N, C-alpha and C positions, 0 to 999 in steps of 0.2 A: 463559354461557363459550364463548367462541365455539372450536368443538371439527374438526380434519380431518386424520384418521390420516393419509393419504397424506402430509402437508404436514410430520405430525410424525416421519413415518420418515424423509423423505427429508432433512429437514434434521440427520442422522448422518451425511451423507456427508461434510464435510470431516473426519469423525471418522477413518471406516471407511478411506478411501481413503491414511491413510498408511502402513498395515499391508502392502499389498501392496508398497507404495514402500517400505517397509523391510525386507523380505523378501526381495524382488528384487536391490535394491541390495547387500544382506549377500552372495546367492547368488554375483554376480560379485565382492568381496571374498576371499569362500572359493576362490573358483578362482584370483585373482589370486595369493594367499596359496599355495595347492596350487604352481603354477608356480615360486613363488619358492626355496622349499623343498627340491623334487625328491627329496620324501624318501620313497621306496616303501614305509616301514614304515608311512606315514601317510598313509592312503588317505582323502580328502574327499568323494569321488564320492557315498556316500550320503548323506552331511549337505548336499552343495551339492543333492543330488536334494531331500532330504527340505525343504530350505527354497523351492525352486521349487514344489514343490507346494503347499506351503501358501501361498506368493504367488499362485498360481494362482488356491485357492479365495477368497481374501481379494479378489482383484480381481474374482472375479464377484460378492462380496458388493458390492463397491464401485460395480459397473457397474446390478444390481439398484436399490439405494440410490439412485445418480445420478438412475436414471431417474423414480425417483417425484419424486423433488426437480424434476428439470424440468418433470413436469406442472403445477406451481405458474405457471409462465410467468415474463413476465417477460425473457426469455432472447434475446440474437440469434440466430436462427436458424442462422446461416451457422456460426459460432461454435461452437455448441452441438453442433451435428451433427458437426463435425471432431473436437469434443474426445471427444464419445461412442465414434465409429469408429477416431479413436485407441486409446482406452483399450480396446476390445475387442480390438483390434490386439495390445495389450502383452498380454492375457489368452490368446489365441489363441499368439503367440512364447513365453510362458512355458509353456503345455500341451507345446509342442514341443519346449522346451528341457528339461521334468522327461522325457518321452519318447526324447528321444537320451540323456541324461542316466542313465536306468536300462534302457538300451538295449534299451527294444520296441521301438525303432525306430534301425536300424546305420547310420550313416552315416559319412562322414569323421569325423577331428575337429576338424578344423579350421572344418566347419559348426556345431557347436556355440558355440564363440567367435564366429563371426560373430551367430548368431541373440541370443547373450547380450550384442553389441555394441547391434542393433539394440533389444532390450528398452532399455538403459539410455538411446540414446536418444530413443525416442519417450516414458520415460517424462518427459525433460524438456521435449517437445514437448506431451504432456498436461496437465503440469502449469501448464505457459504459460497452454495455452488455457482452465484452469478458471481460473486467478488473474485471467485477462480477463474472463470472465465473471462472477465476483463480486467483481471491483475495478475494472472497465475494463481496457480495452484499453492506455491507460499507466500502470497501475499500477506497472510494472517500473522505468520510466525515469523517473516520474515526479519524484523527488527525485536524479536522478542527476547526477554534473558537466555542464557544460555541452557538455567535449568528448567525452561518451560519444553524449549525446544530438544531436551534430553529425553524431559515426558513424553512429547509425543512421536519422537523418534530416538529410540532406543541406541540407536545404530548411527545417531548422527556425531555423536564425539568420533568413532572411527571416522568417519569421513572427512572430517574437515582436520587436515591435519595441516598442522602450522609450518612455515616456510624452515622455521627454525627446527622444528625436527629434521630436517634434508640436507644433506651434503651439498655445500654450492656447487660442487659438477656434476652433481648430479640433478640439478633442476630444469626442468625442461622449459621452455617459456610459455606453449598454448597450455596445457593444464595446468601449471601452477601459475599465471600470471594473467592470461590472455582471458581463459575461461572465467576464472573469478570474479576481472572485470567485466564481462558479459552479465555472468551469473546475478551481478550485484545490481548493475545498472541499465540488461536490456533485455533479460530473458522475461520478466514479468508482463510482456509484451510480446515477446518472439518465441516463444516456446511449441511446444508438441500441442498443449492442450490451448494456447490461444498464439495462430500464425498470424499476425497482422503482417498485411504486404507481403502474405506468402512466405513470411521469413523466420527460419527456426534458427538461436542462437544457444543451442542446449550441447551444442556440438562441432568439433571441425567441421566435418561433414558439413552439416546444413551450413554455415557461415562461409566455404567453399561455393557452394550451390548457388545460396544468393535467395531473391524472392522475386516479386512479379517485374520487378524492374531488373531482370539481370542482376550480374554478379555486384557485392557494393566491398570485392579487395581489387585492386590494384597494386600490384607488385611493382613494376617501374614507375609508375608517378601517383603513391599512394595518397596524396593530398588531393587528387581529383577524383579519389575513388569515394563514391554513397555513402560508406562507414565514416570516413574520416570528415568528410563535408556535413553530413547530418549533426554531428555532434560540436559543431565548429559553429553553426548559423547564429544569426544573435538571437538569444533569448525569445525575442518577440516575433521570431517568424514560426509559421504554423507546422512547416517540415521539423523544428530542433528537437531534437533527439538526446534524452529521453524527455517523455512530456511531462514526467511528472517525476517527481526523487529528485536525490541528488545528481549533478550534473557530473560529467566523464571531466577529473581534474588535469593540469597541464601536462601531470609528468604521465598519464596514463594515457592521453592523447599520443604524448611523444613515443611512448611502449609500442602502441598498436602502430603507427607510421613505420619506426625500427625494423618491427616485424617482418612487414608486407617489404621493403627495403630488401629483408634479408631473405626472401623467399617465400613465407607464411607457410615454413612446413610445421605440422605438428608434431615432429623427432624434434625440432630445433633446439639447442642448450646455451646458454651464454658463455659456458665452459668452452664451446667449442674457439677453435682456435682464430685469429683475426676476423672475430663478428662483430666484439665489444666496440665502440669504440669511447672517446673519454665523458662524452655527454650522456652517456647511456649507463657507465659505469656511475657516475654522481648523481642520477636516477635514481638509479638499485640501492643505492648506501642509502640516497637522505630518503626514501619511501617505502623500503622494505629492509632496510639493515642488510644489505648482502654486500659483502664485500668482494668485488670481481678487479679490484689494484691488480695490475701486473704485476705477478712476484716471481723472485729469480727461480731460477731450476730448484737451487737447495732448499727453497722453503716448499716444496709442493712434493718432492721424494720424500717417501717414508723405508728407512732404513734402522735396522736395530742398531741400541746403544753400545758405544764401545764398552769392551770390556776391561775392568779397572789392568788385569794383568797386559792387555796390549797397551793401555795407557802407558803403564808403568814401561813395557820394553821402548816404547817410540823416547819417552823421557830420559832414558838410559843410553840410548844413541842420539843423543843431543838435537831431538826436536822437540820445539817448544807445542804447545798443542793448547789450541783455544776452540772454544766452542763459538759455535754460529749462534747460540740463543736457547733460551729457555723453552721453547718449542720446538726445537728441533736436534738431532741426533746425529747433524754432520757437525765437521772439525775444518780447522782451519790450521797448515802445515808449516814452520819453520823451521831453515836446517840454521843451525848455529854456530858452526864452522867451517874454516877456509878450503875443508878439501873432503869430500865424502866417497868412502868406500863403496864397493860394491855388497857388503853384507848389508850398509846402512841401508841403502837403497832399497835392499830385498826385505827389512822391516816395514817397510811401507804396504806392500801386500795384506798385511797383517790384517789393515784398516781402510781395504781397496773401496768399500763401499761407502763408509764414512768419510774420507777426505774430499772437499768439495776445493779449497783453495790451498795450492801448495806456492810456499817460496822456496825455491835453489837457488836464487843467486847467487852469483861467486864463489860457489864452491869445487870448481875445475870438473864439472860433472859433464860426462863425453855421451858421444851419440851411443853408445853401447847402453851404458847405465840410463839415457834417455827412453831407450824402447822397455825398460821396466815401468815407466811412466806411463804408458798407453795399457794399462792394468787396471787405474783408478777411473772406471765407467761414469762416476760419475763429478769428475771434476771440472769447474766451473772456474777459475782462474788459475793460469801457472802463469812465474814468473821463474824464467831461467835466463837471465839476462848476467853479461858479463862472464861467458862461460865459453870456451873452445867448441862450443856445437856449429855443426855444416846444413848444408841442404838434405844431408845423407839421412841426419838426426830427424828436421821437421816429418821427414816422410815415415816414420816411425810413431809419429802422434797423431797420425790420420785416424785411427778410429775414435780418439777421445770427442764424441760427437757434441758432447754439452758445453765443450770449451766456449766461454763468452769475454773470456779477456786473456789476452796472451802478451808475456814480456817480453820479446828478444832482444832487446838494447844490447850492444855492445856484444855482438857473437858473428859467426862467419858463414850467414846467410846470404845467398843472394837472391837476384831476380826468380831464377829458379823456384824460389819457395815460394813464391806468389798465389801461383794454381791451386799450389798446394794446399795453402793455406784458407782460399776459398772456399775448398771443400769442406770446411767447417760453419755448417749452417748457423749456428749460433753466435758466431764470431761478429763481437762490436765492437771490441777495442783490441787495437793492435800498436805495439809500442819498436819500431823497428830503426831508430835514429843509433848512428854508428855501426851500421851494418854496410853490406855488398847491395844491396837494396835501391835504386836509382830514385830517383827523385820523380822522373819521366816515369816511369811504373808505378810509382806512388799516386801520382798523379790520374794513373791510366784505371789504377785498383780503385781511386776516389768515385771516378766518374762510374764505372762499370758498375760497383758494388756502393752505391751510396750510406747504405746502412754500418759500414766498418769505417769505425773511427781510425783513419791512421796517423797516428802521432811519429812524425821523422826527423825529429827537431828538438832540442833540450832547450 
């Protein structure tokens, strides 16, 4: 069994320190009462002196036990220094007040009232310093109304930037989510002013360095890390963290676990590709109202709105135009005739940034005309079915990096086009029935590129 008599005795400080506070405040209340009644037949001077005497002795005891507690370390040296010496000053003033009240030192009566006033003020100061040492510097105002926080710290409003004020693509996991969790649940015991277990959780460096028991982060097996272990212990376990206040929620624990698995990097963003899984997307939406559901390319890209002149020109050339949504400037184009001319194809370039869906099915589109389509960089869905398109034409649309759906049904392409089509990293749906592409080639494509859904039968 671990034994340390100094630490054992030192931990009685919070109990003993309330005795002098009670005695000294009682002395002040008795003096106030004596002034109010002004009854010479009831002399409270001896009672006040008696109370000050025991307040002084209790203060001495609190100083000794507090000194023993400080020996265990883990406290901010500056706060500890002032807490100790203000406490000593309270004791000396209490002794001085007792000497004045018992007339062992004779001075004007006003001196005693001044001493008593400073005793009360310094009790408040040393109490606040003691609370800061034990619970952290923000323990008093942590749950205070915002207007009180703003009075105490005029800059507080600027420091606390809500997630709603930040673009979702700019939210960084550690400073915007992880650190606020630690600030709310852990920093009161693990800060620069109170390093319990030698652990500082006010920044990423301190979190990664760990404490007396080593690292509390495990990026390979997060559930075995000290951090996750301590916050998931039974409430009755003496090592459960945090020992006071609100416990970490299930969602907060899940975020910590996910962040460790992702490498615990201080610069990691939720918007980084291939980072989020469905479970985390749900938690962020539910707990933080952050929408990280996968969005198609055309919802993310920002382009200027098509001009009314261009819109009129497209419609005049038999192109049907539909907008992709109120929040998007992207458009969907469908050609309405059975044969398209080179001049009509060239009109599409007027809206090359806005076109994201294009339907040119059954319009006698040629390989040469298809080359013009390669200029539509934001194209995500292309339907060119039932046209005399060959493998040569497919080569020309290689620059379309954002194509997610391609319909080449009833064209003249062959197996030669498959290696070209697989270069489209965003491709998910491929319609190839009634083409020269064989069933064997389709089977191999499905095996080698499982993300591409190949539809080869009608």
